[in-house]
N, C-alpha and C positions, 0 to 999 in steps of 0.2 A: 503494500500499498505506499503510495505517496503522501508528502506530508499534506495535499489537499484532502486526501482521504481521511487521513489521521486527525486534522482539525475538524473537518465534518463530522467525524464520530464524537469527538470531545464535546463538539458544539451542542450536539443532540443529546447527549448525556447530561450537559449542564440544564439544556431546556426541559429534559424530565425530572430534574431536581427542583428546578425553579418555578415550573409550573405556568401556565399561560400569563403571557405578559412579563415574567420575571426576566432578569438581566443575568447575565452569566459570565538448499545445501548443496552446495558443490560437492556434495557425498554421495557416494553408491548406496544400494540399497540394504536391506538387512542382512547381518550375518546368520548363517545356518550352521548350526552345529548339533548334529546327532537328532533323535527323537524326541519329542516334547511329550513327556506324560504327566500333568498336572495333577494332583492329589487333593484339592480340596473336598469336601465331604458331599457337596450336594451332587445331583444325577447331572446336572449338565456342566460340572466342571467349573463352578464359580460358586464363590460363598455367598448365600442369599441373603446377608444382612454384613451391615459393617459392624464389627465388634464394637460393644458400647465404649471400650476404654480407649478404641483407636481416633476417637474424635475430640480434637481438643476442645475444651470449653471456651465460649468467647467471655472475655474479660467483661464485668458488671459494667452498667452504666455508670455508676460512680467513678471508675478507673478510668474511663474514655474523657477526654476533654470534649468540651463543647465543640461542635463542628463551626468553621468560620473559613468561608471561601476567602480567597482562592485556595488555600492550602497548597500542595504539591504542585498544582498546576502553576500557581504563582511563582514559587519558589524557581521551579525550573525555568520558567520565561525571564525572571530576573537574572540567572545565570547566563542565561544566552544571550540578554541585552550586556550583560558585565563582559562577556567574551568578545563582545563585537557583532553579534549575530542580530538582524533584524527581525528573521523570521527562523522557523525550524526548518533544518536540512530535510530532505527526503527520507522517510522511516526506512526505505530500503538500503541506506548506508547506516551503518551503527556508528560511525565516526563524522565528525564534521571539522575540518582542520582551519585553523585561522590563518592569518595573513603570513604567520612567522611558520606554518606547517608543524606545528608542536602539541597546541592544546585542542581538545577534543570534547564533545558532550554527546551524551545518549537522551535525546528528547524524549523518546519512547522505548520501553524495554521490548516491544513487538518486534523491534528490528534487531535484537541481540542474538545471534545464532546459539546453537547449543554447544556443550562442553567447552566454552570459553577458557574458564579458569583452569580445566583440566589439561587443557591443550598446552597453556602455558607453562604448569610443572612439567609435562613431559617434553617439551622442547628445552626447559631450561637443564634438565638431567642429561637429553641428551648429547647436549654440548661437550659432554665429557667422553662421549664414545670417541674411539679411535678410528680414523679411516681403514676402511676396507682394502686391502691389496686385490691384485686382478686375479688372482687364484681364488680367493674368499668369495669373489664378486661372481666369479663362474660357478663355484659350486653351491651358491645359492645361500651363503652365510647370512643370517640375519644382520640389518645393520643396527638393532635396537640395542642400546645400552642397558645392562640388567636392571639398573635403577629406574629405566623410564618405563618397562614393560608393562607394570602395573597400572601407570597414568594412562599408557597409549589403549590398555583394554578398556579402562574406564572412559576414556573421550568416544571410542566407536561405541560403547555401551548407551550412551546419552544421546549418540547420533542416531542408533536405532530406534530408541523411544521417542524421540524428536520426529522420526518417518512417520511413527504410527499416530503421533498426535496431530501430525498434519493432516490426517484423514477425518478430523473431528468437522463438524459443521461450522457455520459462519456463527452460532448461536455460542461457541465457545471461545473464549480469549486464553490464548497458550503462551506463556513467558518461558524462556528458557536461560539458565545459567544468572539467576536472579541475584545481584550482588546484596549481601548483607553486613549490617555493623560498619567498621572502618577499616577495614582490613580486604584481602582477597577472598575470604570465605563467599561462598554462594550457595543458592539451593536448585538443584539440578533442573526443576522443572515447576512452576505454578499455573495451574490452570483453574478457570472460572467459567462455570457454564449452570446450565438448569439443575444439575445434580449437585451443585454446590461448589466450595472452592477446596481445591487440594494442592497438597505439596507431594511432589513424586521424587523419591530417593531411587536412584538407578543403580543397579548393581550387575557388572557384567561377568556373572557366574555361567558362561556358556558351558555346556555339557556335564555340569556338576549336579550333584545330589543335594536338593535342600530340604530341611525338616525345621518345622516352626511351631511352636506352641508357647503359649503364654507371652514371655518376654524373651524367649529364645530363639536363635536364628542360627542353623548348624548348616556349614557348606561342607560335605564330604566329613561329617562328623567333628568337624571344627566350629567352635562358637566365635560369632562375630556379635559386634554392637551395633548392628543395622537398627533394631528395635528403638533403642535408647535414643539414637542419633536422631531417626525419624519423627519421634515423639517431640524431641527438642526443638526442630525445625517448624514442625506445624504450630508448635506453641509460640515460636517467636515470630513466627507469619502471623498469626492472630493479633499477638501485641502490636505488630508494627501497623497493620492493616486497620485494628480498631483505633490507633491512636491518629491515623491519616484521616479517617473518614468520619471519626467523632460518633462513631456507634460500634456496639459490640459487634465481632466479627468470626464465626466460628469457621476453624479450619481442619480438614480431617488429612491425617497424612497415608500415605502410600508407599509401599516397596516394590518395584518392578523390577525382576530377576529377567536378563537378557538369555532367552533361549536355553532355559536350564535342563538337563536330562530330566528331573523329575522334581515335583514341590510334594512333599509328604506333611499333612497337618496331625500334629498331635492332639491329644484327648481335650486339651485345653486351649479353647480359643485365642488365637494371636492376639496381642493387644494392637498390632496395626496390621492392617489387611496387606498381604502378599500376593503380588499376580505375576504370572508369565507376561512377557512382552507382547507375546501373541495375544493374550486375552484382554489386554489393557482396554482397545476401544471398544469393543462388544460391553465390558464390564461398565465404562463409564456411560454409554448411552443408554443401558438398560436401568441406571439411577433414577429412583423416583424424584419427581421434580421439588426442589426445594427453593429455589430463587426463580423470581419473575425474570422476564426479559429487562424491564426496568432496573430491578437489583442487579443484575448482571452488567449493565452498562455503568451504573453507579459505582460498583465496586473495582469495575475493570480499569476506569478512568483512573483512579488512584494506585491499582495495583500496577500499570504502565509507567508511572513515574519513578526514576530513579531515586529521587529525593524520599518517596515513601520508605525505601529498606535502606539507604546507605547514606553516610554522614557527609559524602562529598559529592555534590550534584556534577561539577565539572572535574575532569580527570583526564591525565595524560594515558594515550592508549595507542595501540598500533595492530588492532583487530584485522584489518586486511593483511598484513603481513603475517600475523599469527597464523591465520588461516591458510594463506598461501604455503608457508613453511611445513605445516602440518599435512597439507594435500601432497607436497613432495615426498614427506616422510612416508606418507604411507603408501604412494606409488612405488617407492623404494623396497618397503617390506612386502608390499604384494608381489613384486618382481622377484625377490629374494625367494619367497614361498614357492613361486612357481618353478624357478629352477631347480630347487631342492627336491620337488615332485618329480620333475621330468629325471633327474639322476636316479632317484629311486625306482622309476619305473626303467629306464636303461638298465640299470643293474639286475633289476628282477628278471626281465626279459633276457639278458645275457645269463642269468643263472639256469634260467629252463632250458636254454639251447645246450649250455656245457654239461648240465646234471648228466643226460645218459651217455655221453663219451666218459665223463668222470665216473659214474657207477660202475661203467663197463672195465675201466682200467682198474680199478680197486677189485673187481671179482677176477680178474686176469692176476693181478698181484698174489691174491690171496692164494688162488690156485697153484701158481709157482713156488709159494712158499710151503704150503700144506700137501704139496705132492709128493705121494711115497713111491719111491723106486722101486719097480720089480724085482723079481728073482733073477 
């Protein structure tokens, strides 16, 4: 959406609030690794209801300051003016560069791509990798530094989930890599729609066996803190949105696992709803309506503003360069994987061709060694 569409949607939202007469991826498709065998207890493969513990209660009205327009919108506009912009840059570009080519601003988080912070961590660790030699490249040795591998997988996982969320209808607002606090922390995805407001914690455990129950999350038998972290994210999102909008906001956490081998539910209901990435869209659209279109427009207007979540509305960024560097790295990793597979196929084929001759030679050798001379 260009800046004209962004301003139009915000104007419509202000009109809904004020009443009559008021003023106011350049990335490839999903990863596929192994069969998907989700294990929730219901017949259709989905949990029938959100566990009561998973919905973060909205702050009470006494804890929420009074609503006073223009709120985050005015803050963002003031930041734009201070940076020397008369108007918002196109929402298709997450960064607006000033005349010196250094400072930037994100007028709408709709323009922010997935895995923004994770890409940065991956690329930072990748700088420590030694350059591969010609032989290593020819044999398909992975260019990834060991410390960058988990971040690389995390970025791919967020991209997969972003692709799924892009299939939701226009009644949904989808935000990726939402920056929170004063540092580089972010929430993988924040979505707002008829079924409510959700935070999504994406985990790329492709091909792994997942077990969840109560507050426990196991990956191939090893415990992780995904439940606790997801609840904390939703509580933080609820607090920040409530403060920005001036009214209590309820946020529900979700954990989305990218292409797991299986998800098994324990006897105790998990504190946070856990879904495979392939089931996410269907699960969301089947939620009963809890927000009107007017409410979604209202909350989305504030959720799209960076100042709702982060202490710095203006920041130094290098988003286009970061995405391009990650794309190049991904191309190198994919090319190395293809070369390694070709070598495996070649060696396997050679072994099949040579095996009959090798077996015949072994039998001839045994016959010569064990042959008993005649009388």
